[in-house]
N, C-alpha and C positions, 0 to 999 in steps of 0.2 A: 380609222379602222371601221369595220362593219359593226353596226350596233347589235347584230344578231347574237353574238357570243354571250355577253352579259345578260341581255334580255332573255335569251333561250334558257340559260341556266336558272334565272330567276323564275321564269314561268314554269319550267319543269319542276321546281321546288314548290310551285303553287303559292307564290308570295307576291304581294303587291310591292311597289317601291317603298311604301310607308312601312309595311310589315317587315321587309328586309332591313330597313334602316333601324327599326326598333330592336330586331333580333341581333344585328351585327354591331350596332353602335356607330355605324358609318352614316353620315348625313344623307338625306334624300337628295340634296343638291349634288353631292359627289356621285351617288348612284345614277342620277339622271345624266350627269356629265359623262360617265363611263359608257352609258347606253347610246348616247348621241355622238360621242367622239369629241365633246367639248373640253375634256380634261386629258390631254395627251401624256401627262407625267404624274399619274397618281402615286400616292404613297404605297410602298410595299406592305406596310402594316394594314392599310385599308383593304388591299386585295386579299391578304390572309384572313382578315376578319370576315370578308364576304364569302370566301371559299368555305370557311368553317360554318358560317350561318346557313349556307346552301347545301352543306354536307357533300361537297364535291369529292369525287374519287381522285386518286393520284393522276390519272390520265387527264381528267377534267382540269385539275390544277395546272398541269403542264400546258394545256391549251389556253387557259386563261392567262397564264404568265407570258406565253409566247406572243399572243395576239395583242395584249395590252402593253407589254414592255418591250417586246422583241427579243426576249431572253428565254432560251429553252433550257430545260434540265438536261442531264447526261442522257444520251440516247440509251434505250433499254438494251440494245445489242452491245453497247460498249462495256468493257469490264469496269467494275467499280474500283474505287481507290484502294490501294494496298500500301498504307503508310507505316505499318508497324516496323520498328527496328528489328534487327535479328533476334531470334530467340536466345535467352541467356543459357549459357552452357554450364553444366555442373550443378544444376538446380537440385536442391535436396529438401525433403521434409515439407512442412507447411500444409499437411493434409487437412487439418481442420479449417484453415483459412481458404484453401482451394474449394472445399465443400461449400463454404458460405458463398463464394463467388459463383459457384455452379448454380446456385439457386437463382441467380440473376436472370437466367434464361429459362427458368421453369415457369411456363405459362400459367400454371394454376396458382403459383404463389407470388408472382410478380405484381408490384403495384403498376399504376398507369405508366410511370416512367421509372426505370430501374437504374439507380445510381449506387454503386458500391464505392464509398469514399474510404480509402485506405490511408490512415494517419499514423505517423510514427516518427521517431527522432531520425536525424540524418544518419545514413549508413545502416539502417535497420533492415533494408531489403524491400522497400515498397515497390519501386519500379521493377525490380527483378521478379517479384511475385506477380505483378500485373501483366508483364510481358509473357511470362511463362504460361499463365492462365489463358491469355489472349491467343497465343500460338496453339495451345492445346485445343481450343474451342473455335478455331478460325472457320471451320466448316459450317458453324451455326450462323455465320453472317455472310450470306452469298452476295450481298450488295456492297461489301467492302469494309475496310477498317480505316478509320481516321486516327491520327496520332499527332499530338503537339506537345512539345516541352514548353511549359508556360514560364520556365525560368524564375519560379518564385523564390528559390534559394540557390545561390551560386556565387562564384568568386568574381565574375567579370561584368555582369550586366544587371539592369533593372528588370523587374518582372515584365513579361511580354504583354503588350497592349492587346486587349481582347479584339479590337478591330483588326489588328494584324493577324491574329489567329484565325478569325473568321475569313479574312481574305485568302489565307492559305487553304482553308477548307473548301472555299468556293473554287479556287484554282484546281484542287484535287478532284472536285466534282465536275470539271469541264466547263466552267463558266468563263466567258471571255471577260477579262478585267476591264476592258474598255467599255463594256456595256453595263457596268455596275456603278451607280452614282449614289450620293448620299453618305451619311455617316454610319455609326454603329447600328442604329435601329434599323436602317434600311438594309444593311448587309445581313443582319441577323434574321430579318423577316424573309429575305430571299433564301438564305441558308436553310431555315426551317421548312420553307415551302418545298425546296428541292429534296429534302430527305424524308418528307412525310410519306409514310407507307413503305419505306425501305427498311430492310433488316441490316442495320449498320452497327458495328462496334466502334465506339468513340472513346479513345483513351486520352484523358487530360492529365498529363504528368506534371508533377512538381508545381502544384498550384500555390499561389501566394495567399489568395483570399476567395471567399465565396463570390464576391463582386466580379472577380476575374473569370470565374467559372460560369456564372449564370447565363451570360449571353451565348455561351457555346452549347447549352443544353437544347436538345430537340423539343419540338412542341407536340410530336405525335406519340404513338404508343408502341412503336415497333423497334426502337433503337435501344441499345444497352450502353451505358456510360460508366467508365471506371475513372475515378478521380484519385490521384495520389497527392498527398500534401503532408508537410510537417505539422500543419495546423488541423484541428479537428473539423473546421468548417461547419460548425453546428447549424448555421442558418440553412445549409443545404438540406439538413435533416428536417428542419422546421418547415421550410417553404416548398421543398421538392420531394419530400419523402425518401431521402437518401438512406441507405443502409450503412451505418458507420462500422468500420473495422479498425480497431487499434492494434497495430502490429507490435508484438513483443520480440524478445530475443529468441534464439533457436533453443529447442529442447536439447538435452545432452546427446541423444543418439543422432539428432540432425547435425549438430556441430561436429560430431565424429565423422559422419558421412561426408560433410563438406571437406574436412581435412583429408580424408581418404581419397576423395575424387581429385583433389588438387595435388596431393603429394604421392599418391599411389598406396595401395593396400599394404604392400610389403614394408614400406618405410614407416607407416603408421603402426603396423603390427609389431615392428621391431623395437619401438620405444613407447610402450603404453603409458608409463608414468609421465614422460615428457609431454605426450599428447594430452593427458589429463590435466597437467599443469598449464599448458597453453590454453586449453578450453576454459579452465577456471580463471586464469589471469585475464583472459579476454572477456570474461563474463558472458560467454556464448553470444557475443555481439557480432553479427555477420561481417561488418566491414573490418573490425579488428582481426577476426580470424582470417579474412581474405588477405589483409596486409601482411600478417605474419607468415601465412602460407606462401605468398609471393616471394618473400625474402628467403624462405627456406627453399623454394624452387630454384632461385638463382644460385644457391650454394648446396647442390645435391649431396656433396660429400660431408657437410657439416652435420653433427648430431643435432637432433631437434631440441635436446636439453639446453644447448647454447642459446637458442632463441627464447626458450622459456626463462633462462637466467637473465637475459637481456631485458625481457619484459618485466621481470620481477624487480630488477635493479632500477630501471629507468621509468617505469610506470607509463604514463600517457606519452611521455617524450619518445618512447620506443615506437610509437605509432604515428609519429610525425614524418612528413616527407616534403620535398620541394614541390612535387606534383600535388596540387590541392586536392584533387579527387582521390588521391591515394593517401591522404593524411586525415586521420580521424579528428585531431584538433581543428583542422581547417574546416572539415565538413560540419562539425558541431558549431563552429563559430558563425556559420551562415544563419543559424537559427536565431542568433542574437541581433542580426543586422537591423531588423525592423522593430526591435523593442525599444522602449524608452529607457533613459538612463536609470530611472528608479527601478524598472523591472530587471534590468541587467544587474543592478546592485543586489536586489532581492535574490536573484538566481545565484550570484556568487556567495552571498551570506548563507544561503541554504546549504551550500556545500560544506560550510564550516560547522554546521549544527551537529551536536552529538546525537548519536542514535541512528537506527536504520531508517526512520521516517520522522515526520513531524506533524503536529496538529496545527490548525490555524491560530489558536490562542498562543501556542509556543512561538510560532512564526512571527506573530505581532510583537512579542517581546524581543525576539532575535533582531528584527529589523527596526524596531522603534516606531513602527507605523501604527495607525489606528486599526481596529478590527476591520472596518470597511475598506481601508486602503490595502491592507494585506490580503484580504479576500479577493479583491480585484486583481492584484498582482499574481496571486496563486492561480487564479482562473486564466490569466493571460499566459502564464508559463505552461499551464496544462494544455491550453489551446495550441501552443507552440511545440507540444510533445517533448518538452524538456523535463517536466515532472509528470507523475501520474497520480491521479486521485484514487485512494483506496477506500475500503469500507470505514465507516464511522468518522468520516471527515478528515482522514489522514492523507498525507502526501509523501511520496517517495520518488527517488530517481535511481536509474541504473548506475551501477558502480562506475562505468566508463563516463557517463554524463556527470556523475558527482566529481570524479577526478578533474574533469574540465571545469566544473563550477569552482573547485578549489583553486585551480590555476587562474580563473577569472577573479576570484577574491584576492589573490596575491597582488593584483593591480590596484586594489583599494588601499587607502591609507591605513597603516598599521593600527593607529589608535581607533579607527572606525571598526576594524575587525575585532580588536580586543574588547571594545565596549559592547559589541554585538554578542560575543560569546559570553561575556559576564552577565549580560541581561538575561540570556536564555538559561544560564546556570541558575541565576536567582529565580527565574520563573519556576523551574523544576523544584528548587529547594523550598521556596516559600509556599507554593501550591501544595507540595508534598507534606510540608510541616503541618499546614492547616488540615490536610486530609488525614494525617496521622492522629491529630487531636480529635477528629470526628470518630475514627476507628477505636481509639483508646483514650477517652477523656480522663481516665484516672491515672494516666501516666504522668510522671514528673515532667514539667515543661522545661524547655531550653530557651535561651535568649539568642535570637538571630539578629544580625545586623540588618538595617533597613535595605530593601532592594534598590538596585541601581535606578536612576531616573529613566523613565519610559519603559521600565519593566512592568508588566501587567499580570500579576498572579491571578489565577482563575478561581473565583469563588465557587465553592461546592456546597450544594444545599443540604445534603443529608448523607447518611451512612452508605446507602447503595451507590450514590454518585461518587463518593470518595473511593470506595472499593473498585468501582469500574474505572475510575481515573488511574489508579495504581495499576490495574490490569493492563490498560492501554499503554501506559507510559513507563512500565517497568524497565524495558530495555533501554529507553532513553535516559532514565535515571541512572542506570548502571554506567552508561557511556558518559553522562554528565559528570559523574564522580571521577572517572579517568581523565576527562578534559580538565577538571578543576586541578587535579594533581599536576598535569602537564603545564599548567599556567602558574603553578606555585600557590594556588588558593587552597591552602591546606585546611583551614577551618571549614570552608565550604565542603571539602571532601569528607571531613569527619561528620559534618552535620547531615550530609546526604545519607551516610550510613545509618545515623540515628533515625532519620526520617523513614527509612525503608524497613526498620526492624519489625514493627507490628505486622505490617503487610506480609513480609516474607515468612514470619512465623505462622501466620494464619493460612497462608497458601502452601505451606510445606516446602518452601524454596530453600532447602538447607544448604546446598552448595553455594548458592548466590549469597546467602546470609554470611557464610564464612568468608567469602571473597570480599564483600564490601567492608567487613570489619578488619580483615587483614590490611586493606588499604587505609581504613580509619586509624588503625593502630600505627601504621607507618607515618601517617600524617601528623600524629601526636608528637613525633620526634621534632617537629618544627614548631610546636606550640608550647608555651609555658602555661600549661593548664592541667594540674594534677587530677582534677575531676574528670576531664575529658579522657585522660589516660586510664583512669580507674574504670570508666564505663566501657572503653574500648576493650580492655582485658576481660571485663565481665561478659560482654556480649559475644566476643570471640570465643570465650570458654563455653558459653551457652551453645553456640553453633557447633563447636567441636563435639560437645556431648551428644548432640543430635546425630552427628555423623559417625558416632561410635569411636571417636578418637579420645578415649577416656583420659589417658595420661596428659595429652595436650589440654584437654578441657580443665582438668584439675590444676594444672600448672598455671594457666591464665587466671582462673578463678581465685587461686591462692594469692597470686600477685595483686589482683584487684582488692581482695580482703586486706592484704598487708598495707596497701596504699590508703585504704579507708581508715585503718587503725592509726597509721602514721599521721594522718591529717585530721583525726578526730571526727570523721564523717560517719556517725553511727547509722544514719539512714541508709547510705549506700553499703555499709558493712552488712546490715541486716539483709538487704536484697541479694548481696553476693552469697551470704550463707544459705539463703533459699535456693540459689542456683547450684551451690555445691551439693545440697541435698538432692536436687534433681539429677545432677551428674552422677553421683554415687548410686542413686537408684537406677539410672539407665544402665549402669555397669552390673547391676544385680546385687550390690553390697548395701542392703537396706539398714544394716546396723550403723554403718558410717553415715548413711543418708539421714537416719533418725537423729543422730547426734547433731548434725548441721541444722536440721529443721528445728530442733529444740533450742539451739543457740540463736537462730533467727528469731524464734518466739521470745526469748529473753530480751533481745535487743529491741524488738518492736514494742514490747511492754514497757521497757525503759523509756522509750520515746512517747508512750501513750498513743501510738499509731494504731487506731482501731482496725482499719482495713488491712494494714500490714500484719497485725496480730492474727486476723482471720486467715490471711494467706498462709501464715506459718502453721496455724492449727490444721488447715487442710493438708499441708505437706506432712505434718507429723502424723495425721490420721492415716494418710495413704501409706506411709512407711510402716506404721504399726500394723495396718491390715496385711501388708506383705509379710510381716513377721508372725502373723496368726493372732495378733492381739486385737480381736475384733471389737470388743466392748469399748476399749480405749479409743480405737479408731473411729467407731461410730459417734461417740461423744464429741470428739474433736471436730469431726466433719459437720455434725449438726450445729454445733456452736458457730462454726465458720459460715454455714449457709444462712443462719439468722442475720449475721452482720451483712452479708452480701445482698440479701433481699432488702434490707433497710437502706443500703447505699446504692441500690439499683445498678449493680455491676454484673451484667449478663455473662461476661466472659468468666469471671470468677465463680458465679453461680453454676455455670455449666461444668466447670472442673470439679466442684464439690459434689454435684449430683452424680457425676461419673464415679467419683470415689465411693459414694454411698451405694451406687448400683453394684459396684464390685463387692463391697462388704455384704450386701444383701444376698448376692449370688453365692458367695463363699459360705454364708451361714444358712443356706437352704431356703431363703425366702425369695424364690425366683420371680414370682409375680411382682413383688415390690421392686426387685432389681430391674425388671423390664420397665416399670413406670419411671424409676429414676433415670435410667438410660434414655428413655424416650423424651423426657423433659430436657435432659442435657443435649440430646441430638437436635431438638427443635431450636434451642438457643444457638448451638454451633452452626446450624444451617443459616440462621438469621445473620450470624456474623460472617458467614463465608469462610469459616475456619476449616479449610480442607484437611489440614494435618490432624486436628482434634476430631473432626467428623470421622476420619478413618479409624482413629483409636476408639471412639464411642461405638461405631458399628461393630468393630472387632469385639468389644466387651458385650454388646447387646446380643450377639449371636449365642453366647454361652448359656444364659438362662432360657432362651428359646430352645436350644438343643436339650437342656436338662429337662424341660417340660415336654419333650417329644414333638415340638412344633418345628419340624425339620424344614418345611418349605420357607418359613419365616427366617430361620437360621441361615438357610442357604442364600436367601435374597440379600440379607444384610452383609454376610461374609463376601458374597460376590461383588457387592458395591465397594466394600472395604478393600478387596483385592485390587480393583481397578485404581483406586486412589493410592494404595501403597506402591503399585507399579509406576504410576505417574510421578510419584515423589521419590522414586529410586530407592525405596526402603525394601531392599531385596530380601533381607532376613524375615521381615514381617510378612512379605508377600509369600515366601516359601511356607511359612507356618500356616497361613490362611489356606493355602492350597492343600496342605495336609489335613486341615480340619474339614475342608469341603470333601476331600476324598473319604474321610471317615464317616461322613453322613451317608 
């Protein structure tokens, strides 16, 4: 070849051979050979490095490529490649995701290379979204569109080799295959040289890994790439600045629109309840909705309710089909193909875990793996879009994916599944028990069996951590109790109820408290344990009292007291009498309440139980105050407070201060009442006792109002109103609203 091309470009860039070598990384010997024609087969990577170092235009690059290699790019007059598959029909929704993709061609916001990586589970609609967006914006890419199915996940083949994909792109760009030699590096270099300066859209669909994608990325600044994969391909974000988009299920209105398009507006409008059932049972999962819609289309005379019933009865099996791409179980199974046996086992066991989600420590006990091993497995499953990471280190999965996980777990040995569930139940029980001891160290302890081997209860350092753990795990604890019952682990079911009691009382979770003790009481039918039965009746009666079910409350509390007398258990008898005092007080009958408080006081004194005696004194003081016997009430409550301060019991101190605040307000000492209420409120806030915080705010508003401090009264009553409403204490909320109106 003539030596004028390389030399001319180098001299125009005002570079010596040595300077060009230093800038490009290509040796002086190679440059000299290119200029003299002594190197007839240079590496494509060398040419690309030289072109970049001399800042060649696309036309100059074409000239360099043609004269050195004898390979030309697609002539400018030739139309560019148009490889996009047909636009998906019936596309609905995804407005937010489409807006994110639209930013990919915003010149002001785009990075050097724009890659929108769409990750999501199989059947979630990644390819459909990418193709819809691509066809909508095809005019933005005048030089063409390249598309390849990388076959990362599918029924019949291995992932597509990147070299094969690049060869396909070179064919589409008009390169004669006979003129391309070398391996992946050489093909990639030529591919990148050809598309430099062009405005191309490149869709890399169904990618298996970032390593499969990287050779297909352009080297210039003008192309847009969309990658779809079930994996997150996080290294694309790290190395190439990709924008990650995790695709979720459809919104409710989008699911409705999908069914309306496929089945017709009239058919959907005729059966709104059946449509709602189909959407709910499909979990708004696009492929599941499409499968059921297709079956309904083939039977236009069948009511939609039949298909909803079929889905309700058969579950995931209703979404199976001989055609793999029309079978949700088959599509989901492809996500497991490249996972290790351990990761597949973890996935299956996660489906059996109680609760809507799970933390990494709970997953470690479930699987029996070390924290490091389970963290790695969870990250792998998240990368595969089989689980999703949520806030505060929790993991969840879509209902449809969870059903598939359960089906996967069914293939594991039964003893493995049972041991895993028992370990996670023990995790919740033992961690919860220790957390309860932190919340209420003055509570009588219980004896728990040792946790199963490889169960790893979570150590909690302090009060705030214990309360936060209960907040995060409450739904899982409720589910764990049901799971324990299902497996016949009745003592564990009862103990979960006991473990939850302090937390539920302080958070004002009255309905949940009643529910767990209904299960706890039923579990006692299988236990030969009169003390457990006594406690179940007592705590269920306590919960019923809070719910305004006075007759039920008194019935269970009387049953608990009778059992205590029958078995000579004076301590539990005294505690039950205190709860009877509370139940009668909640009903407004303070004469009966005072009788039970005084009976509790006698029993505690018999036992020489000083804290118990203080508790009964406060109860008696409160009841006496409600009956207008303020001097007696004040004396009792002050005596109780002295004991609680010595024993460092902030919960009991707060209750007694609240009683004293009420007495001060009723006897006209409003400023002293405010001080007592404020001290009580500070303690309640420290305990996170939302139920009593609401009561204390309610009381505090009264002396504020009596002193004409209306703004302060309004502020505390408005806060109390929010808490009452959150706790579904409707009568209290209505009363507060009337008080606010009166201000």
